[in-house]
N, C-alpha and C positions, 0 to 999 in steps of 0.2 A: 467787700469791695474796698480797696484802699483809697486814701484821699485823692491821689493823683488820678485814679480811674474815675472817681466820682466827679472831679472837676472836668475831665475830658468828656464824660457822658453828658454833664450839664451843658457844656459848650456846644456839643453836637446837637442837643435838643433845641438850643436857642437858634442855631443856624437853620434847622429844618422846620421850625415852628411856622414861619410864614407860608411855606409850601403846604404843610399839613392843614393849616387854617384855611387856605384857599380851597383845597380838596374837600375838606369837611363842609365848608360853606356851600360849595357846589352841590354836594350830596344833599345837604339840608334844603337848599332852594328847590331842587327837583322834587324832593319828598313833600315839601310844603305846597308846591304848586299842584301836584296831582291830588293829594288828599284834601286840600282846601276846596278843590272843585267837586270832588266826588264823594266825600264823606256826607252821610245823611244829616239832616238838620232836625230829625224827629227820631225818637227811640224806636228800636226794632225788637230788642231782646228784653225778656222779663226783668233782668237785673236793672237795666237802665230805667225802665218804668218805675221800679222800686225806689231807685235813687231820686227820681223826679218827685214821686209822691212824698218821700221823707223830707226832701228839701222844702216843698211847698208847705207841708205840715209844720215844720220848724219855723218857717218864715211867717206863718199865720199866728204863731205863738201857741200852737196846739200841743206843745211838748217837744222834747228833744228827739232828733231823728234816731231811728233804730236801725236794724240790719246788722248782719255779721261782717260786712265790709264797710264799717263806719268811716274809715279814712277816705274812701272814695266819695262818700256823701259830702264830707267837708271840702274835699278837693274840688268838687263840682259846684259847691254851694253858691259862691258869689257870681260866677259866670251864669249859672242857671237863674238865679234871682233877677239878674239884670237883663239877661238875653233870652230867657225861656229855654226851649229845646236846643236853640243854637249854641247855648253854653256848653253842652256836651260835645258839640262839634269842635269848638275852640280848644277844649282840653284834649280831645282825642288827637287832633291834628298837631297840637303842640307836643304831645307825648311822643308820637312816632317820629316827629322831626328831631326832638331832643335825643331820642334813642339813636337815630342815624348818626348824629355827631359823636355822642359818647362811645357808641359801638365802634366807629371808625378808629378812634384813638386807642381803644382797648385792643383791637385786633392788630393795629399797626405796632403797638408795643410788643405783643406776644408772638406775632408772626413777621409781617413786613408791610410796607406801604402798599405795594400792588395787591397783596392778598387782602388788605383791609378794604380797599376800594371794591374789589370783587365781592367779598363777603357781605359788605353793607348793601350793595345793590341786590344781591340774591335774597337776603333776609327781608328787606323792605318790600320787594316785589313778589315774594312768595305768596301763593294763594291764601295760605293760612293767615298771613300778616295783612294782606289787602282786605280780605273779608272781615277779619277781626276789627281792624281799625275803622274802616268805612262804616261798619255797622254799630259803632259806638260802644263796643265791648271794652272793658277796662284793662286788657292784657298789657298794653304798652305803657300805661301809667305805672305798672309794676316793673316791666322789663327795663325801663329807662333807669330807675334807681338801682336795680339789680346790676346792670352794666356799670353804673357809676361806682358801686361798691367794689366791683372787680378791678376797676381802674385804680381806685384809692389804695386797694390792698397791695398794689405794686410798690408802694412806699413803705412796706412792712418793716424796713430797717428802723423806723421810728415808731415808738409805741403809740404816740398820739394819732398817727394815721390809721393804725389798727383800730383804735377806739372809734375814729370817725367812720371807718368802713363798717363797723358794727352798727352805728347809728343809721347810716344810709341803708344797710341791709335790713334793719328793723323796719324802716319806712316801707320798703318793698314788700315785706311780709304783711304789714297792715293793709296794703293795697290789694294784694292777692297772694294766696297761699302757695302758688307754684314755685315761688322763690325758695321755699324751704328745700325743694329737691336739688337746688343748685348749691346748697351749703357745702357739699364735699369739695367742689371746685374752689369756693371761697377759702376754705380752710387749707386746702392743698397749696393754692397760690400763696397764701400767707406764709406757709412753711417754706416754700421755694424761695420767695423773694426776701424772706428773713435771713436765710442761710446760704442761698445760691450754691447748692451742691453741684459738684461736677461728676459725680458717680453715684451708682445705686447705694453703695455702702455709706456714702455721706448723706444721701437723702434719707435713708432709714437708720441713721446713727441714733442710738438711744439717747445720747446727750442732746442732740438737735431736736429730737421728738419731745423730750421733756421740756425744753425751752419753749417749743411751739405750743405745748399744752398750757403753759403759763400765759402765752400771748392769746391763746384761744379764750381764756377767761376774760381778758381785756375786751376781746371782740364780743363775747357774750354779754359783758357789762353794757356795751353800747346798744346791743339789741334789747337788753332788759330795760334800759332807760326809756326807749321808745315804747316798749310794752306797757309801761306805766300809764301811757296815754289812753290805752284801751285794753286793760288786762284780760277781759273775757275773750279777746280775739284769739288768744292762744288755746283756750279751751274749745274754740270753734273747730280747731284742727282735729281734735279727738272726736267731736261729733260728726264731722265730715268723713273721717276715716271709718266710722262704724255704720254709716248709712249708705246703702246702695243707690239712694236717690240723690246723694250730695257729693259723692266722689270717693267711694270706697276702693282702696287698692287691694286687689285679690292675689297679689304675688306674681312673680315671673312665670311665664308660660301658662297662664290661666286660660280658661275657655274663651276669654275675650281677646286673646292674642291675635287670632286671625283677623278679627274685625278691626283691631287696632292697626295692624299692618295695612289693611285696606284704607283706613283713614289717613295713614302716613303717606301712602302713594298719592292720595288725593291732595294732601297738604302741599306737596311739592310738584304738582302738575304731572304726576306719573313719570317723573324724570329720574327715578332712583337708579336705573341702570347706568345713567350718566354719572350720578353722584357716587357710584362705586369708585370713582377716581380718588376719593378720600383715602382709600386703602394705600395708595402710593405714599401719601403724607404720613400715614400711620406706620408704614414699614420703615420709612426713612427715620422717623422719630425713634422707633425702637432700636434701629441699627446705630444711630448716632447718640443715643441716650438723651434725646431732647425731651426734658421733663414736661415742659409747658404744653407741647403738642400732644404728648401722651395723656396729660390731665384733661385736655379738651376732648380727646377721644373717649376717655372714661366717663366724663360728664355727659357726653352725648348718649352713650349707651345707657347710663342710669336714667336719664330723662326719657329716652325712647321706651325703655322697659316699663317705667312708671306710667307714662301716658297710655301705652298700649294695653295695660292691664287694669285700668281704672274705669269704674262702672259708667261714669258720665262723659267719658272722652268722645270728642268729635273731631272732625278735620281741623277746625279752627283752633284747637288747643295745642297744636304741634309747633307753633312759632318758637317756643323756647328750645325745642330740640333742634330746629333749623339754625337757631342762633349759635349752637356749638358745632354743628356739622359743616356749615358754610365755609368757615375758614380752613378746615381740613380739606374740603373739596377744592377750594381756590389754591391752597398750597400744593395739592397734588397736581393740579393743572400747571402751576408754575414750574414744578420740578420736571414735568414731562416736556414743557416748552423749552426749558433750559437744556435738556438732553438733546432735543432736536436742533436747537440753535447753538451749536458748539463754537461756531466762528464768532469773533467779536462783533462783526458788523450786524449779525442777526441777533446776538444776545441783547443788544439795546432795544430790540423790538418786543422783547418778552412782556414788559408792562403793558404795552399797547395791545398785544395779543390777548393778554388776560382781560383787559378792560373790554375788548371787543366781544369776548366770550360772555362776559357778564351782561353786557348790553343786549346781546342776542337773547340770552335766557330770560333776562328781566323783561324785555319787550314781549316775548312769547307769553310769559306768565300774565302780564298786565292785559294783553289783548284777549287772552282766553277767558279771563275772569271778568273783564270789563262789562260785557252785556248784562251780567247779573247785577253788578254794582250800579249800573245805569238805571235799570228798570226799578230797582228798589228805592233809589234816590228819587225818581220821578213819581213813584206811587206810594211809598211808605205803607206796605201791606197791612201792618197791625193798626195803625192810626186810621187808615182808610176804611178797613172792615168794621172796626168797632165804632168809629165815628158815625158811619151810616146807620149802624144798628141803634146807636143812641138817639138818632132822630126819629126812630119808630117806636121807642118805648114810652109807655105812660108813667105817670109819677109813682104809681104803686107797683111798679115792676121789680122783680127780684130774679137774679141770675144764679144758675148753678153750674159749676165747672170745676176745673182743677188748676193746672199751672197758669192758664190764661186768665184766671180770675182777676189778678191785679191789673192786667192790661185792660180787661173789659171794664173794670171798676173805674180806672183812670180815664178812659175815653168815653164812657157812657154816663158816668155819674151815678149809675144804679148800683145798689149793693150786690155783692156776689159771694156765694158760699161754696165751700168745698166739702168733700168727704174724705175719710181716711183711705189710703191706698189699699187695693186688693182686699176688699171687705169679705168677711165670712158671712154665713147665713144669718148669724145673730147680729152682726154689724149692719147688714142690709136692712133688717127689720127696724132697727133704730132709724136708719136713713128714711125708710118708707114712712114711718110715723112722723118724722120731721117735715117731710114734703106734704103730707096730708094736712098738717097744722098750718104750714105756710100758705097753702092754697085757700085758706079761709080769709086771709087778709091781703094776699098779693096775687098779681099775675106772675106766674113762675115760668121761666124759660131755661132751656138747656143750651149752653154755648158749645161750640164744636168739640171741645176736649173733655166733656163730662164723663164719657165712657173710657177714658184712658186710665191707666193704673187699675186695671181690672183683669188681672192675670188669669183668673179662672173663668171669666166671662159671666160671672153670676149677676153682677149689677146690670149689664146689658140685657140679659135674658129676663130677669125678674122685673125690672123697671118697666119694660114694655108690656109685661103681663098685667101689672098693677095700675098703669096710667096710660091715658091716651096722649099720643104725641103727634102734633101736626106742625108742618113747616110754617114758621112765622116769618122768617127772614132768610134770604139767600143772596150771597154776593161772593166775589172773588176774594180769597184769603189764602194764607199759607201758615203752616206750622213753623214756629221760629226756632225750635230746638236744634236742628241740624245746622242751620245757618251756613249752608254751603253754597257753592256756585254750580251753575248748570253746565252739563256737558253738551257737545254738539249733537245734533240729531243722528248723524252717522255713527258717532261713538256709542250712543245709547242703543241703537239698533244692533250694532256689532256685538255689544256686550250681551244683549238678550240672546242672540244667536249662539254665542260662544259658551255662555254659562247655563242656558236652559235647554239646550238641544232643540232649538226652534229654527224653522225656516219660514220665509215670507210666503204668504199664500194669497196675496192680492196687492193691488196698487196702493200707494200712499195717498192719503187724503189730507190736505192742509187747507183749513178754512179760517177766515178772520173771526176773532172773538168779539162779540158785540158788547155794548154797555161799558166801554172803556176808551179812553183817549190814547192809550198806548197801542203800538202796532203788534198786539198779541195775536198768535195764531194757534189753532187747535190742530195737533198732529195726531193722525190715526193710521195704524198699520195692522193688518190682519196677519196672524201667524198660525202655524201648526207646531205645537210643542209636544214631542213624544206621541204624535198621532192625534192629539186633542186640539180643537180649534181654540184660539184666543185672540185677544186684541191688545195692542199697545196704544195707550192714549195719554197724551199730556199736552200742556200749554207751553208754547215756546215764545221767546223774545229774541229777535235777530238771530235765529238759527240755534239758540241755546235752550235746553230744557229748563223749565222752572217748576218749583213745587206749588205754584198757584193752582187752585181748583175752586169750584163752587162749594163753599162751606155753608151748612145750614144751622139755623137756630130754631129749636123746636119749642112750641108752646105746650105746656103741661096742663092736663085736666084730668079729673077723676073719670074712671070708666063707669 
């Protein structure tokens, strides 16, 4: 870019900045209002309980906080120390609000103002984003600095800004590892904004690529400086990649692909047929050699393939993929509307039409997910379940479980032990001997997830043979892992009929659930599936399925 062009571009930015600031402020205010009201004030997910426990431990002076996402612990530290569980809510709401502002400016630069408005609304209201943020998961504490690094890299003509982008990108890596998957876009945008090629030959020019490699070293230096804060963080990536329980990537088109596609549909409220409009933007980008749009398309595909073939992926993980697809979809809508509105009088209505589309989709997404957000805010399933259990436990109680152990330990105050996943016969014998010894000095209880991670069913079968199990405690609870939203009753029934070859064989029964202040109802429907009788049974809240069920804690004794 020559000096005259640079001055003109700077002048144009100054003229439009008040308008962009007003739009970004409006988006931020709407985001802040919704998430301030409906984000939970108590932890829901295991990781959040872990941060809480580490912070309290450090505050008491019992040692430095541990955990493989140490940056999150320090990010939450002072708000949690002063506000308790509410501190997580403050950071979570601030993170998604900051993301909305940064993301708007990012997409406005790389696409256009109308596209930026639509994309921001779509990302912030997507089910994956709403559930993630309202349930206090740390995703947007990572995505906000990731988006900021992509904004900064737009100034790649200056080496100092490249270094700054590396620092901010390093911060996002410390907060959550998914940023690493976005490295191709960061590097590609650096190459593009450094050289601003106008043709494929210029983009792939050996000379330009060699210069960009030098710039990449500066970017890496910025990341490396941040890495010095917590060097073991980067070795965590290798541990996660090698463990099916922590996030192992199995490669494209793995056996997990079909499940991943199902989670993807869930993450965008089953609107993917509509989202195919992004192909219009992709086609135009290829036809006009629009490198930036092509790079967003490539990054979406990389992110989608990665998330769809990773062992721990759930619906909530797909917000980063939506982050790169939404502007392509919005741009595709813009192109189609401009084709329809060829006359000048109608062309002016294209931004309004785009905004209307975004508001309709955003409202639909919020309304569908909202009942789930509301009941979990009112009930806080993990705190409620284990808090009630803690009231029943004696001082010499000891719990046995798996992933839920940190949650149970935090809310009951009782010690909780785990066993290795998928025990062999020899491993089970060690477990049996340990339980025998524990029973000499403790009242031992099994929490609901004790028999998870038992692929061969050995622990479940042998433990019941060797020990007496009696129900000690029962209450409404739910598994936190999926952390998804509930579908409507009709959607659930329709899915059973379509996927399991079932037909309804009796009337529906809907009865109130007792022992709760929430308007929960038990839904029951008899079916015949492939000629065999069956029953669909689940608890609902305002017409939406919930994973709530009566979970049992068993007292263990010798036979």
